[in-house]
MIVOKOL-577864 format. One line per 2 residues: number of its first residue (from 1); their letters; for each residue x, y, z of N, C-alpha, C, CB. Coordinates in pm, 1 decimal. Glycine has a CB too. Layout:
BEGIN
NUM = A = X Y Z X Y Z X Y Z X Y Z | ... .
//
This chain:
BEGIN
1 = MR = -510.1 326.1 -1041.4 -519.4 395.3 -912.4 -639.3 492.8 -916.6 -384.9 472.3 -880.0 | -711.2 502.1 -808.1 -828.1 590.2 -799.8 -785.0 737.5 -800.7 -910.2 559.1 -672.3 .
3 = DY = -874.8 822.2 -854.5 -845.9 964.9 -857.4 -858.6 1030.1 -717.7 -939.9 1034.2 -956.3 | -945.8 973.9 -632.7 -971.1 1027.8 -501.5 -979.0 914.2 -398.9 -1100.2 1110.8 -501.7 .
5 = PP = -920.7 929.4 -283.0 -937.8 828.6 -179.7 -1087.3 819.7 -144.2 -851.2 862.6 -53.4 | -1150.1 702.0 -156.0 -1292.6 688.9 -131.1 -1335.8 741.5 8.2 -1331.9 543.8 -145.3 .
7 = ES = -1251.9 716.8 107.3 -1285.0 762.8 243.6 -1291.7 915.4 252.1 -1181.1 710.0 344.0 | -1210.2 982.5 172.2 -1210.6 1130.9 175.5 -1342.4 1184.9 117.0 -1088.0 1188.6 95.1 .
9 = IR = -1388.7 1121.7 11.6 -1519.1 1162.9 -48.1 -1630.8 1136.8 53.0 -1548.1 1084.7 -183.2 | -1628.0 1021.5 113.8 -1729.8 983.2 211.6 -1734.6 1084.2 327.0 -1701.7 841.0 265.6 .
11 = EA = -1620.3 1118.1 381.6 -1612.1 1209.3 495.7 -1653.4 1349.6 456.5 -1471.2 1210.7 553.1 | -1610.2 1393.3 339.1 -1648.8 1531.3 294.7 -1798.0 1537.8 269.6 -1571.5 1573.2 164.4 .
13 = LL = -1857.2 1433.0 216.2 -2002.1 1429.9 195.5 -2078.5 1428.2 326.0 -2040.5 1309.7 113.2 | -2033.3 1344.7 419.0 -2096.7 1340.4 552.3 -2085.6 1475.8 622.8 -2031.9 1230.2 639.7 .
15 = NA = -1970.0 1536.1 613.7 -1946.0 1669.2 673.6 -2044.4 1771.3 614.3 -1797.4 1715.6 649.0 | -2058.1 1767.4 483.1 -2147.4 1862.9 416.3 -2291.5 1845.1 460.9 -2138.3 1847.5 264.7 .
17 = IV = -2333.5 1723.6 489.6 -2470.9 1696.9 528.2 -2493.7 1728.9 676.2 -2506.3 1551.0 499.3 | -2405.1 1688.5 761.3 -2426.1 1699.4 905.5 -2402.4 1841.1 955.9 -2334.9 1603.0 979.0 .
19 = HR = -2308.0 1914.2 897.5 -2266.6 2041.3 955.5 -2329.7 2164.5 887.3 -2116.7 2051.7 948.8 | -2406.3 2145.2 782.4 -2460.7 2263.5 711.3 -2569.6 2331.7 797.0 -2520.1 2221.6 571.1 .
21 = DY = -2596.7 2453.1 765.0 -2701.1 2529.3 836.4 -2830.4 2520.1 753.9 -2657.8 2681.5 858.6 | -2924.1 2441.1 805.9 -3050.7 2415.7 731.4 -3149.5 2529.3 745.4 -3116.5 2286.8 779.8 .
23 = SF = -3116.3 2636.9 815.5 -3206.8 2753.5 820.2 -3197.8 2831.3 687.8 -3171.1 2847.2 941.7 | -3091.4 2807.1 610.1 -3078.8 2865.8 476.6 -3141.5 2770.3 377.1 -2929.4 2894.6 440.1 .
25 = SE = -3206.0 2820.8 276.2 -3272.9 2731.9 177.9 -3177.7 2699.9 61.0 -3404.4 2798.8 123.4 | -3062.0 2752.4 57.5 -2970.4 2726.5 -53.3 -2920.5 2582.5 -49.8 -2851.9 2823.8 -48.8 .
27 = ST = -2879.6 2532.1 -164.3 -2830.8 2394.5 -178.0 -2686.3 2381.5 -134.2 -2845.1 2347.3 -321.6 | -2650.8 2260.4 -95.9 -2510.5 2228.1 -80.0 -2457.2 2205.8 -222.1 -2488.4 2100.7 14.0 .
29 = LI = -2341.0 2257.0 -251.0 -2282.9 2248.2 -384.8 -2170.1 2146.8 -385.9 -2231.9 2385.7 -431.7 | -2180.4 2051.5 -479.8 -2072.1 1956.7 -500.7 -2035.0 1972.7 -648.4 -2114.2 1805.5 -463.2 .
31 = SI = -1914.5 2027.3 -669.6 -1869.2 2054.9 -805.8 -1753.7 1962.6 -837.8 -1827.4 2203.6 -823.1 | -1763.1 1897.5 -954.6 -1661.1 1802.1 -996.0 -1586.1 1859.5 -1114.0 -1723.2 1664.7 -1031.5 .
33 = FE = -1453.4 1872.2 -1097.3 -1365.7 1921.5 -1202.9 -1265.6 1812.2 -1231.6 -1294.6 2055.5 -1162.8 | -1186.6 1830.9 -1335.5 -1083.9 1732.1 -1368.5 -982.6 1715.7 -1257.0 -1013.0 1771.1 -1496.1 .
35 = DR = -945.5 1826.7 -1194.8 -836.5 1826.2 -1096.3 -881.9 1824.4 -951.7 -750.6 1944.8 -1117.1 | -1015.8 1834.3 -928.3 -1062.5 1843.0 -788.2 -1213.2 1823.9 -778.7 -1023.6 1978.8 -726.6 .
37 = IE = -1257.5 1797.0 -655.7 -1400.2 1800.7 -620.8 -1415.8 1901.2 -508.8 -1454.7 1658.4 -578.4 | -1514.4 1989.2 -521.7 -1537.9 2091.6 -417.6 -1673.6 2064.8 -352.5 -1533.1 2237.7 -478.2 .
39 = FV = -1672.4 2067.6 -220.2 -1796.6 2055.1 -139.1 -1815.3 2191.2 -69.3 -1787.5 1932.6 -30.9 | -1919.2 2261.9 -102.8 -1947.0 2394.5 -41.2 -2078.5 2382.9 32.2 -1952.6 2511.5 -149.4 .
41 = TI = -2074.2 2406.6 165.9 -2193.7 2403.7 246.4 -2222.0 2541.8 302.1 -2180.6 2301.9 358.6 | -2349.6 2568.5 321.7 -2394.3 2695.7 372.3 -2391.6 2692.6 525.9 -2536.1 2728.9 319.2 .
43 = GG = -2349.6 2802.7 584.1 -2352.8 2813.5 728.4 -2220.7 2851.9 791.4 -2397.8 2686.6 785.4 | -2110.0 2823.8 725.3 -1980.7 2856.0 784.2 -1958.4 2777.1 912.1 -1970.5 3005.8 812.2 .
45 = LV = -1861.4 2823.6 990.5 -1829.7 2758.7 1117.7 -1926.8 2807.8 1226.6 -1681.5 2787.4 1158.7 | -1950.0 2725.6 1326.2 -2035.8 2761.6 1439.5 -1963.1 2876.4 1513.4 -2063.6 2635.0 1536.7 .
47 = KG = -2042.1 2972.2 1560.3 -1986.4 3089.6 1630.0 -1893.5 3042.1 1742.8 -2101.4 3180.7 1687.6 | -1776.5 3106.5 1751.6 -1679.3 3073.6 1854.1 -1573.1 2973.7 1807.3 -1750.2 3018.9 1973.8 .
49 = IV = -1589.6 2911.9 1692.7 -1494.4 2815.2 1639.8 -1421.9 2877.1 1522.0 -1564.9 2683.9 1598.3 | -1290.4 2852.3 1514.2 -1214.0 2900.8 1401.9 -1155.1 2779.4 1326.9 -1101.8 2999.0 1449.3 .
51 = LD = -1106.2 2801.6 1207.2 -1055.6 2692.2 1123.1 -946.3 2613.8 1192.6 -1003.3 2746.5 991.2 | -858.1 2679.9 1265.9 -754.0 2609.5 1338.0 -812.1 2507.2 1436.9 -665.8 2709.2 1411.4 .
53 = DV = -923.3 2540.1 1499.9 -989.2 2443.6 1590.5 -1035.1 2320.9 1516.0 -1108.5 2507.9 1661.0 | -1096.2 2343.5 1401.7 -1146.8 2233.3 1318.8 -1031.6 2141.9 1275.6 -1221.3 2288.6 1194.0 .
55 = ML = -919.9 2202.7 1238.0 -804.4 2127.6 1190.6 -746.5 2039.3 1302.5 -696.7 2223.9 1137.3 | -771.5 2077.3 1427.3 -724.4 1997.6 1542.6 -824.0 1889.6 1583.0 -697.8 2088.8 1662.2 .
57 = GV = -944.9 1889.9 1520.5 -1044.5 1788.7 1554.1 -1157.9 1837.3 1641.4 -978.9 1676.6 1621.0 | -1162.0 1970.4 1671.7 -1271.9 2023.8 1754.0 -1397.4 2024.7 1669.1 -1239.8 2168.2 1808.3 .
59 = SV = -1505.7 1975.8 1725.5 -1632.9 1972.6 1652.7 -1745.2 2023.3 1742.9 -1664.2 1828.9 1602.2 | -1813.7 2125.6 1692.4 -1933.6 2175.5 1761.6 -2048.4 2149.3 1666.0 -1922.5 2331.3 1800.8 .
61 = LR = -2141.8 2065.6 1710.4 -2250.3 2025.0 1622.0 -2361.0 2126.6 1611.9 -2306.7 1896.4 1667.8 | -2394.2 2162.2 1491.8 -2504.6 2253.8 1466.8 -2634.5 2174.0 1461.4 -2482.6 2333.7 1334.9 .
63 = NQ = -2628.2 2047.9 1414.4 -2745.0 1962.3 1395.9 -2726.9 1835.6 1481.2 -2764.8 1926.2 1244.0 | -2742.2 1849.5 1611.5 -2717.4 1739.0 1702.5 -2799.8 1614.4 1670.2 -2745.7 1782.7 1842.6 .
65 = NL = -2929.0 1631.5 1640.7 -3013.9 1514.9 1612.1 -2972.5 1442.2 1485.3 -3158.6 1557.5 1600.3 | -2939.9 1515.5 1381.7 -2895.3 1456.2 1257.7 -2761.4 1385.8 1278.2 -2884.3 1562.7 1148.2 .
67 = AN = -2671.1 1445.1 1352.5 -2543.4 1381.2 1380.6 -2564.3 1251.9 1460.5 -2451.0 1477.6 1457.4 | -2656.8 1253.7 1556.2 -2687.1 1129.3 1632.1 -2740.6 1020.7 1546.2 -2785.8 1156.1 1741.3 .
69 = IF = -2826.2 1055.8 1450.4 -2882.4 955.0 1358.9 -2769.7 894.1 1277.7 -2990.6 1017.4 1264.7 | -2681.1 976.8 1223.0 -2567.8 925.7 1144.2 -2474.6 840.5 1228.9 -2489.6 1041.4 1082.1 .
71 = YR = -2458.3 879.7 1356.2 -2376.2 803.5 1447.3 -2436.6 665.2 1471.6 -2359.5 878.8 1579.1 | -2566.4 661.1 1495.3 -2635.0 533.3 1519.3 -2636.2 445.0 1393.4 -2779.4 558.9 1566.5 .
73 = LR = -2637.5 507.5 1277.0 -2628.8 431.8 1152.3 -2486.4 387.0 1123.1 -2681.2 515.1 1036.6 | -2393.9 425.7 1210.4 -2251.1 395.2 1199.2 -2186.6 456.6 1074.0 -2231.2 244.8 1197.9 .
75 = LI = -2243.4 567.7 1031.6 -2182.2 645.8 923.2 -2080.4 741.9 979.1 -2288.5 722.3 843.4 | -2095.0 778.3 1105.6 -1999.4 864.1 1179.1 -1945.3 774.3 1292.8 -2069.6 1001.6 1236.4 .
77 = EA = -1812.7 762.1 1297.2 -1750.6 679.2 1401.9 -1736.8 758.1 1532.0 -1611.9 628.2 1355.8 | -1696.0 885.5 1520.6 -1679.0 970.2 1638.5 -1688.1 1115.2 1590.3 -1540.9 941.3 1712.8 .
79 = YG = -1732.2 1203.8 1676.9 -1744.8 1343.1 1640.0 -1607.5 1410.1 1632.4 -1834.5 1416.2 1739.5 | -1590.7 1495.0 1531.2 -1466.7 1572.0 1518.8 -1353.5 1499.8 1448.9 -1420.8 1612.4 1652.4 .
81 = TG = -1380.4 1386.8 1385.4 -1274.0 1309.1 1320.2 -1273.3 1322.6 1166.0 -1288.7 1162.4 1357.9 | -1378.6 1378.9 1107.6 -1394.0 1383.4 961.9 -1279.5 1453.9 889.3 -1522.6 1451.6 927.8 .
83 = IL = -1249.3 1573.6 931.9 -1141.5 1652.2 865.7 -1007.1 1584.6 884.4 -1135.5 1797.1 922.1 | -985.7 1531.6 1004.7 -860.1 1459.8 1029.5 -847.5 1339.8 935.6 -852.0 1413.4 1176.9 .
85 = KI = -957.3 1264.9 917.2 -955.5 1150.1 827.2 -930.1 1190.0 682.7 -1085.9 1075.0 836.7 | -993.6 1301.1 640.4 -973.0 1350.1 505.4 -824.2 1378.9 483.0 -1058.1 1476.7 479.8 .
87 = NE = -762.9 1448.8 578.4 -619.6 1479.7 565.4 -534.3 1355.5 567.1 -575.3 1572.3 676.0 | -568.1 1257.3 650.7 -493.0 1132.0 657.3 -497.8 1056.2 524.4 -547.6 1043.9 769.6 .
89 = CY = -610.4 1064.5 455.7 -626.8 996.2 326.5 -524.9 1044.1 223.9 -768.2 1018.0 272.5 | -478.1 1167.3 242.5 -382.7 1225.6 145.2 -238.2 1222.6 194.7 -421.8 1369.9 114.0 .
91 = ND = -210.6 1151.2 304.4 -75.0 1146.6 357.7 27.7 1097.8 257.1 -71.4 1058.9 478.3 | -9.5 1005.3 172.1 87.8 947.3 78.0 91.6 1018.6 -58.5 55.9 800.5 56.8 .
93 = YA = 24.8 1133.0 -69.4 17.2 1203.6 -198.2 84.3 1341.4 -186.6 -131.7 1219.0 -243.9 | 128.8 1392.0 -301.1 188.5 1525.0 -304.6 81.9 1634.6 -289.7 266.4 1544.3 -435.4 .
95 = VK = -38.3 1609.5 -341.9 -145.8 1706.2 -331.2 -220.0 1687.5 -199.3 -242.2 1693.3 -449.9 | -272.9 1796.9 -147.8 -343.6 1794.7 -17.5 -476.9 1862.9 -27.9 -260.0 1861.9 92.0 .
97 = PM = -573.5 1821.0 54.9 -702.0 1890.5 56.3 -689.8 2032.3 107.4 -801.1 1815.1 140.6 | -780.2 2119.1 61.7 -784.4 2256.6 107.8 -916.8 2282.8 175.2 -762.2 2354.5 -8.0 .
99 = IE = -915.1 2357.5 282.3 -1037.4 2395.5 352.1 -1042.3 2547.7 359.4 -1044.0 2331.4 495.1 | -1154.7 2606.0 320.1 -1173.0 2748.8 326.3 -1303.6 2778.2 397.3 -1170.7 2811.1 185.9 .
101 = TT = -1305.6 2888.3 472.9 -1429.8 2925.9 539.7 -1456.5 3076.3 520.8 -1423.1 2890.0 690.9 | -1584.2 3108.5 526.5 -1626.6 3245.9 535.3 -1731.1 3249.0 646.9 -1683.5 3300.1 397.1 .
103 = CN = -1790.4 3361.0 669.3 -1891.5 3370.8 774.5 -2011.8 3282.5 746.6 -1936.4 3514.3 790.3 | -2038.7 3256.5 617.4 -2160.4 3184.2 582.1 -2136.6 3062.7 493.9 -2254.5 3276.4 513.5 .
105 = AF = -2013.0 3020.5 475.8 -1987.2 2903.4 391.1 -1862.5 2829.1 439.4 -1970.2 2946.0 242.9 | -1859.6 2700.0 405.8 -1752.0 2611.2 441.5 -1720.0 2530.8 315.7 -1790.0 2518.6 563.7 .
107 = KI = -1592.0 2528.9 274.4 -1558.8 2461.0 150.0 -1442.4 2365.2 172.8 -1524.4 2563.0 39.4 | -1462.3 2242.1 128.0 -1357.2 2142.0 128.6 -1325.3 2108.7 -18.8 -1400.9 2012.8 210.5 .
109 = TL = -1198.8 2122.3 -55.5 -1155.1 2086.7 -191.1 -1066.2 1963.8 -185.1 -1079.9 2204.7 -258.6 | -1109.9 1856.8 -250.9 -1033.5 1732.3 -256.5 -963.2 1729.8 -392.6 -1126.9 1604.7 -235.9 .
111 = PN = -829.4 1730.0 -390.3 -756.0 1725.4 -516.5 -754.2 1585.3 -579.6 -614.0 1773.0 -494.2 | -752.8 1580.8 -708.8 -741.0 1454.2 -783.5 -596.9 1407.8 -768.0 -780.5 1471.1 -937.5 .
113 = TN = -576.5 1290.1 -709.8 -443.0 1241.3 -683.6 -365.4 1206.0 -810.8 -450.8 1122.0 -594.5 | -437.7 1188.8 -918.6 -372.9 1149.6 -1045.8 -362.6 1267.3 -1145.2 -451.6 1034.0 -1111.2 .
115 = FH = -400.7 1384.1 -1101.7 -408.9 1495.9 -1198.1 -272.9 1533.7 -1254.6 -471.5 1618.0 -1132.1 | -167.0 1531.1 -1171.7 -36.2 1568.5 -1225.0 7.4 1473.2 -1332.0 67.4 1573.1 -1115.2 .
117 = SQ = -20.5 1344.0 -1315.1 14.8 1249.5 -1420.9 -75.5 1273.5 -1542.3 2.1 1102.3 -1370.5 | -198.6 1320.9 -1515.5 -287.1 1352.3 -1626.4 -240.4 1475.4 -1702.7 -428.2 1373.1 -1576.0 .
119 = EQ = -179.5 1572.4 -1629.8 -123.4 1688.1 -1698.0 -12.4 1644.1 -1794.8 -68.8 1790.0 -1595.2 | 68.7 1547.9 -1751.7 172.8 1496.0 -1839.0 112.7 1426.2 -1957.2 264.1 1402.0 -1764.2 .
121 = KA = 5.8 1347.7 -1934.2 -64.9 1280.5 -2044.9 -122.5 1383.0 -2138.3 -176.7 1188.2 -1992.6 | -179.5 1489.8 -2081.3 -239.9 1594.9 -2163.5 -132.0 1661.7 -2250.1 -311.6 1700.6 -2073.8 .
123 = SN = -15.0 1684.4 -2192.3 93.6 1744.7 -2267.0 133.2 1652.8 -2385.5 215.5 1770.9 -2173.4 | 144.9 1524.0 -2352.7 177.1 1426.7 -2457.3 67.7 1419.3 -2562.1 199.7 1289.0 -2396.7 .
125 = TL = -56.6 1428.5 -2517.5 -171.7 1423.4 -2607.1 -169.9 1543.8 -2700.2 -303.7 1418.8 -2526.9 | -139.5 1663.8 -2646.4 -132.3 1782.8 -2729.3 -23.0 1769.1 -2834.4 -107.9 1906.2 -2643.1 .
127 = KM = 88.2 1711.3 -2796.2 195.3 1689.8 -2892.5 148.4 1594.8 -3002.7 321.0 1633.9 -2822.4 | 79.7 1484.1 -2959.3 31.1 1391.1 -3060.6 -70.8 1453.8 -3152.2 -28.2 1270.2 -2995.6 .
129 = VS = -165.0 1532.3 -3093.8 -267.5 1598.4 -3171.8 -204.1 1697.7 -3268.7 -367.8 1668.9 -3080.0 | -106.8 1772.4 -3217.8 -38.2 1870.3 -3304.4 25.9 1798.4 -3424.4 70.9 1949.2 -3223.4 .
131 = TL = 92.4 1688.3 -3398.0 154.4 1610.9 -3505.1 47.4 1557.5 -3601.0 237.5 1494.4 -3446.5 | -58.5 1505.8 -3546.0 -167.6 1450.7 -3627.8 -231.5 1560.4 -3716.0 -275.7 1385.8 -3536.3 .
133 = VQ = -256.2 1677.5 -3654.8 -315.8 1790.0 -3730.7 -219.3 1833.8 -3840.1 -349.6 1910.9 -3636.3 | -91.0 1845.7 -3809.2 7.3 1884.0 -3909.1 4.8 1784.3 -4024.5 148.4 1892.2 -3846.8 .
135 = HC = -0.1 1654.3 -3992.0 -1.3 1549.5 -4092.2 -124.3 1563.9 -4179.3 3.0 1411.1 -4026.8 | -240.6 1589.6 -4117.1 -364.4 1601.6 -4192.6 -365.7 1724.7 -4282.2 -481.9 1605.9 -4098.5 .
137 = VI = -311.8 1835.3 -4229.4 -307.5 1958.9 -4306.3 -216.3 1939.7 -4426.9 -258.9 2077.4 -4218.6 | -100.4 1878.9 -4400.3 -2.3 1859.0 -4509.4 -59.3 1765.2 -4616.2 131.4 1801.2 -4453.4 .
139 = NG = -125.9 1658.7 -4570.2 -178.6 1557.7 -4663.1 -321.8 1585.0 -4708.0 -172.3 1421.9 -4599.0 | -383.5 1691.8 -4656.0 -519.5 1726.6 -4695.1 -623.2 1625.9 -4645.0 -527.9 1737.6 -4845.3 .
141 = EY = -595.6 1555.3 -4536.0 -689.6 1458.2 -4482.7 -780.9 1520.4 -4379.0 -615.6 1340.9 -4422.7 | -896.8 1461.1 -4356.5 -995.5 1508.4 -4260.1 -990.6 1418.1 -4137.3 -1138.8 1510.7 -4322.3 .
143 = CT = -967.8 1474.4 -4017.3 -966.8 1388.5 -3899.6 -1012.2 1466.5 -3777.0 -826.9 1329.5 -3876.8 | -1125.6 1427.3 -3719.7 -1170.7 1481.7 -3592.5 -1192.7 1372.5 -3492.3 -1297.1 1561.6 -3610.1 .
145 = CY = -1176.5 1250.5 -3533.5 -1206.8 1135.5 -3448.5 -1127.8 1141.5 -3316.8 -1175.5 1004.5 -3523.3 | -999.9 1174.4 -3321.9 -918.1 1176.0 -3201.7 -974.1 1273.7 -3098.7 -773.8 1212.4 -3236.1 .
147 = FC = -1014.9 1391.1 -3146.1 -1070.3 1493.5 -3055.3 -1196.4 1440.0 -2985.8 -1103.5 1625.0 -3133.8 | -1283.3 1373.8 -3061.6 -1405.1 1318.2 -3003.8 -1372.5 1213.8 -2895.9 -1492.2 1255.6 -3114.0 .
149 = QH = -1277.8 1126.7 -2924.0 -1237.7 1026.3 -2827.3 -1185.0 1088.7 -2699.3 -1133.4 935.7 -2887.0 | -1108.0 1195.8 -2712.4 -1052.3 1263.4 -2595.7 -1163.1 1323.9 -2508.8 -953.9 1372.5 -2639.6 .
151 = CV = -1262.3 1385.2 -2573.8 -1377.5 1444.0 -2496.5 -1453.6 1339.3 -2423.6 -1473.9 1519.5 -2588.4 | -1472.4 1224.6 -2484.5 -1545.6 1115.7 -2420.6 -1474.5 1069.9 -2292.6 -1561.4 997.5 -2518.3 .
153 = VV = -1343.9 1059.3 -2298.4 -1269.5 1013.9 -2183.0 -1290.9 1111.2 -2066.2 -1119.2 1000.5 -2217.1 | -1282.8 1240.7 -2092.4 -1302.8 1339.6 -1986.0 -1442.6 1325.5 -1928.9 -1280.2 1483.4 -2038.7 .
155 = NQ = -1543.5 1312.2 -2012.9 -1681.9 1301.0 -1965.2 -1700.7 1171.6 -1886.2 -1781.2 1306.1 -2083.9 | -1639.7 1061.9 -1929.0 -1649.0 936.0 -1856.3 -1592.0 949.0 -1716.3 -1576.7 825.7 -1931.7 .
157 = RC = -1480.9 1022.9 -1702.3 -1420.3 1042.8 -1570.1 -1515.2 1115.3 -1477.8 -1289.4 1120.6 -1581.6 | -1577.5 1226.2 -1523.8 -1671.1 1299.3 -1440.8 -1792.3 1211.4 -1408.7 -1715.0 1429.4 -1510.5 .
159 = HR = -1833.2 1132.4 -1506.6 -1948.4 1044.0 -1485.4 -1916.4 939.2 -1377.2 -1988.5 973.8 -1618.7 | -1793.4 884.9 -1380.0 -1754.5 783.3 -1281.3 -1757.1 843.8 -1140.4 -1612.8 726.3 -1313.7 .
161 = IA = -1709.7 965.4 -1127.3 -1705.1 1030.3 -994.3 -1848.2 1056.5 -945.3 -1623.3 1165.2 -1000.1 | -1932.2 1109.1 -1033.2 -2071.6 1134.4 -996.4 -2141.3 1002.1 -957.9 -2147.0 1203.9 -1114.1 .
163 = SF = -2114.2 895.5 -1029.9 -2171.6 764.9 -998.6 -2123.7 715.3 -862.5 -2135.5 663.3 -1107.4 | -1998.3 739.8 -831.6 -1945.4 700.2 -700.5 -2016.6 775.3 -589.1 -1793.7 725.8 -692.9 .
165 = LR = -2036.4 908.6 -609.4 -2110.6 985.3 -509.6 -2251.5 931.2 -489.9 -2116.9 1131.5 -549.8 | -2317.1 895.0 -597.7 -2451.3 837.2 -586.2 -2447.1 702.7 -509.1 -2513.0 816.4 -728.0 .
167 = LV = -2343.8 624.1 -535.1 -2329.2 496.1 -466.7 -2313.4 517.9 -318.3 -2210.0 418.0 -521.7 | -2232.5 614.8 -278.6 -2215.2 645.2 -134.3 -2349.3 685.2 -75.9 -2109.7 759.6 -111.7 .
169 = LT = -2424.1 764.5 -147.6 -2553.6 814.4 -95.7 -2654.5 700.4 -83.4 -2610.6 925.5 -188.3 | -2648.6 600.4 -170.0 -2748.9 494.0 -163.4 -2731.7 406.6 -40.6 -2742.4 408.3 -287.9 .
171 = KI = -2619.1 414.6 24.2 -2599.0 340.4 148.6 -2679.4 397.8 264.0 -2452.7 339.1 184.8 | -2725.2 520.7 246.5 -2807.3 583.6 348.7 -2952.1 560.7 303.9 -2773.0 739.4 366.9 .
173 = SG = -3029.6 491.8 384.6 -3159.8 449.0 337.0 -3273.2 539.3 387.1 -3185.0 306.4 379.8 | -3391.1 517.3 330.5 -3514.4 580.8 376.7 -3522.1 728.6 355.4 -3532.7 554.4 517.8 .
175 = TL = -3578.4 797.7 450.9 -3602.6 940.2 443.0 -3473.1 1019.1 428.2 -3677.7 986.5 565.2 | -3367.5 980.8 501.7 -3242.6 1051.8 492.1 -3191.7 1053.9 350.9 -3140.8 991.1 582.5 .
177 = FT = -3198.6 940.8 279.5 -3154.5 933.8 139.9 -3234.3 1031.0 54.5 -3169.0 790.5 85.1 | -3365.3 1033.8 74.3 -3452.4 1121.3 -4.4 -3414.8 1269.8 20.2 -3603.0 1095.5 32.1 .
179 = II = -3395.1 1305.4 143.5 -3358.3 1445.0 176.3 -3223.1 1477.5 113.1 -3353.0 1467.4 332.1 | -3126.6 1394.0 130.8 -2992.4 1422.0 83.5 -2988.6 1426.0 -70.8 -2894.1 1316.2 137.4 .
181 = YA = -3058.2 1334.1 -135.4 -3061.3 1328.1 -280.4 -3126.1 1456.1 -335.5 -3138.1 1201.6 -328.5 | -3231.6 1501.0 -267.9 -3299.9 1623.5 -309.9 -3206.2 1744.6 -295.1 -3429.7 1644.6 -226.6 .
183 = ML = -3123.4 1742.2 -191.6 -3027.8 1853.0 -172.7 -2927.8 1858.0 -284.0 -2955.1 1840.1 -39.9 | -2886.9 1744.2 -338.0 -2785.5 1741.7 -442.8 -2842.3 1770.2 -580.7 -2716.8 1608.6 -443.9 .
185 = Y = -2966.4 1744.3 -601.1 -3024.8 1765.5 -734.4 -3135.1 1858.2 -726.1 -3071.5 1639.0 -796.9 .
//
């Protein structure tokens, strides 16, 4: 099972690109953690709009021309549906996305749908490691291999998510891809 609904990542990424305030030179931040992905865009909500409006599907475009281009490329199906789609993607899960706003920033946090099961695995892993370490200490054996394997798994997970984000971005061609890729790196 995937860690994140692909449609939720797509919508959060499109939201970050279309709704950010480009008068600020700061980058859009996409942070990948074991339990979540955070998308932080500069600009906050458009004046006169509050978070409750956004949650109902109200959309006031800050970048009308950019939104029109994405609409024509069929990357946006309709205005004001992104947040609703993100929430719908998590209907079947215990964890839900979080949205936070300030005067100058907008943050969408997508939770890892498998993280709770990973916590259980981590607990079991710690027990196994504890047993293994006790065995090695008692028998005077040297063992770090298990720890290295565990670290690689965590890094591969973050790498897979970053690769997926790059794959989504490559579907946007030409100049838009160049601009967006530059914003992320």
